[in-house]
N, C-alpha and C positions, 0 to 999 in steps of 0.2 A: 824799591818795594820788599819789605821781607817779611819772606813767607811763613804762613800761619799752619804750623804743625798738629793734627791733637796728639796728644798723649794718653796713652792707656796704662792701666796695672793690670799684671794677669798674674792668675796665682797657681802655682804649682805647689796645692797640699800632696802629702803623702802621708799613710798610716800602713799599717800591717794588718790583714783581715784575713782568717781562713790561712794564714801559714803563705800569705802570699802578699807581692809588695802591690799594695794600691793608689790612685790620685782621683781625687775628685772633679768630676768632668761634666759636662752636660750635652746632648745630641740636640747639632742646630736645625731650628725649623724652617728656615730660611735662606734664601741664598747669601752670598755664597756659600759655598760648602757646603750646601743642604743637606741634612744627614751625617754629615760627620761628627765625630767627638770632638769637643772643643773646653780648654781651660777657661776657669772661669774669670772674667774681666770686666772692668768699666773704666769710661775716660774719666780724667781726674776732673775734681771741679774748680771753679777757679780760686775760691778761697781755702783748697786742700794743700797742705806738703805730702808727700809719697807714702810716709810712712800712716798717716791718716787713711788716705784714699784706699793702701790696701788693707786696713781694717774694717772700712767701713764694704769694700768689694767682698772679704771675707764673711761679713754678720748679715747684708743684705741681698747680695748676689750669689754665694753660694752656700748661703743658709745655715751658716754658723755663728751667729751670736752669740757670746760669753765662752765659745770653746776652746779649752786650754790647747791653742796652736802654739809653737813657734814658728812667728814669721822675722824672716831678715831677705835683705835686698837681694836678690841672684845676681844679673845683669842687665844690661839696656839691649834692644835689639832695635834696630834702625834701617836696614837697608831698601831699596826704594819700594821693591816690589812684593814685599812682605803682606802687602792687602791688596786687591785687585781693584778694590773701590776708589782709594786714595790713600797719600802717603802717610803715615800712623808711625809714632814712634811707641814702642813696649818698654815699660819699665817693669822685669817679673820677679815677682817674691816668691820665696824658698818658703813652704809651712809643713812644719812636723808635728804628728800627732798621736795620741797613742790611739786604739781601738775606738770611734766613735761611732753613734747612732747614724741613721739614716739622714742626711739635711734636712731641715723644714722646707727648703724650695723643692716642689715636685720635680721641677726639672734636675736636680743635680742628683747626681749619685757615685758610689765607691765602683769604681771597675778596676781589675787587676792588667796592671801596667801591660802585662806581656799581651792583654786584647787589645790594646789600642795603637790598632796599625795605620787606620786613615783618619788620622786629625785636621782640624781645619786651619789655613793661614801656615806658621811656622810652628805651630803649638806640641806638635810631635819633638822639635829639635829642642824647644824649650823646655819639654817634660823632662827629656834625658839629661840636659845641663843641668837640670834641676838633681837628677836621680845622682849623676857623677857628683855631684854638690856633697847631696846627702853622705856617701860614700866615703867621699874624701873627709868630712867633719867625722866621722865615727873615729878615724882614725887616732884624731889628736885632740879632738874635742868631749866633752861629757854628753852631746847630745842624744846619743845611742838611746840618753833615757826617755828623753822626750816622745820617742815611742812608746813606751809602756806605761804601764797604770801607776797611780800613786806610790804602792806596794809591788814587786816584784821578784821574783827570783834569778839566781844568775842565769839559771836553764832559759827563762824567757828572755833576757838581753841576750844570752847568746843567739837566740833562733830571729832576734831583729839584724844583727851581725849578718847571719849567715843569708836572711831573705834580702836585706840592702847588696850584699857583697857578692851572692850569687856563687857561694863556696861553702861547703863544709868547713867547720872549725874544731878542734879537739877538744873535749869537752874539760876536760883536767887542765891543758895548757891556757884554755882561756878563763877558767875561774881564778885559774894563780894571778895572771894579768890584771884582769880586773879588781880583782881583792885587793892586789897590791898598790894598786894606781891610786897614791894619795887623794883624799876627798871625793872621790868618786862615787862610789857607795857606800851607805851607813847602814847597819844592821837595826832592824827595829825591834828585833830581842823576840820576833814571833814568827812561826815555822807554818807551813801548807802541804797537803800532802794529796794537791787537785790534779798533781802531774801523775800520782802513783808512787808506789816505793815508799822509803824512807823518808821522813818530812824533812823539807827544803827549807832552810833558809829563807826569810824575806826580807828585803830592802829598801830605800830608798836612795833618791838622786840628794848625792851631797853637794858642799857649796862649791865643787873646783868647776871651771869653767872648761880649762885645759886637761888633757891627760900627759904626766909626766912617770913612766914613760910613754910613751906614744901607743896606739894598737894598731900596728903596721899590717895591712892587708897580704902582705907577702911573711906575715912571720909566723901564720900558722894558726 
């Protein structure tokens, strides 16, 4: 007899809020792991494919309907003891988003990643796998701009890189690299003084998906 194993989708949704990397989580109110933080997730319905299930969980369970969240499949988790109730396969998705308001579901909240020490199931491992993927994607793709609003300064983008990578970057070197990366940033022709000092150029995300040359973490 072929065993029937439930399949769930779990979302690692990351954003930058208050100069910290935050994850979208909820505190479990029932066993197992009652009182622990957990990622948003849900079981896949029979008629759904995986991307549709991830979009539904983002809208209905995570409380982010219509939010500008970039979703991509992270990896699958299937070791036998990951759920004490039964064997469950989890297909994790990584979501990257600009600073978003509180979710519409009251039980969901943004929490600083550094504060999420006690998490349900294997969700802390999944979350850190997502953070590592996000850090790697910032090196060679334009997804760093997915953490930014529609119009942003180079300083805004640099703060995203610094927060996700967990290190300081030289402002001049960073400015030179991102403005020379073909198709990464498009000038809007407008400036802002919201950070004080001289007016700073506003940019929007360009059409490039891949960065040439890449923004290597070890490059300073």
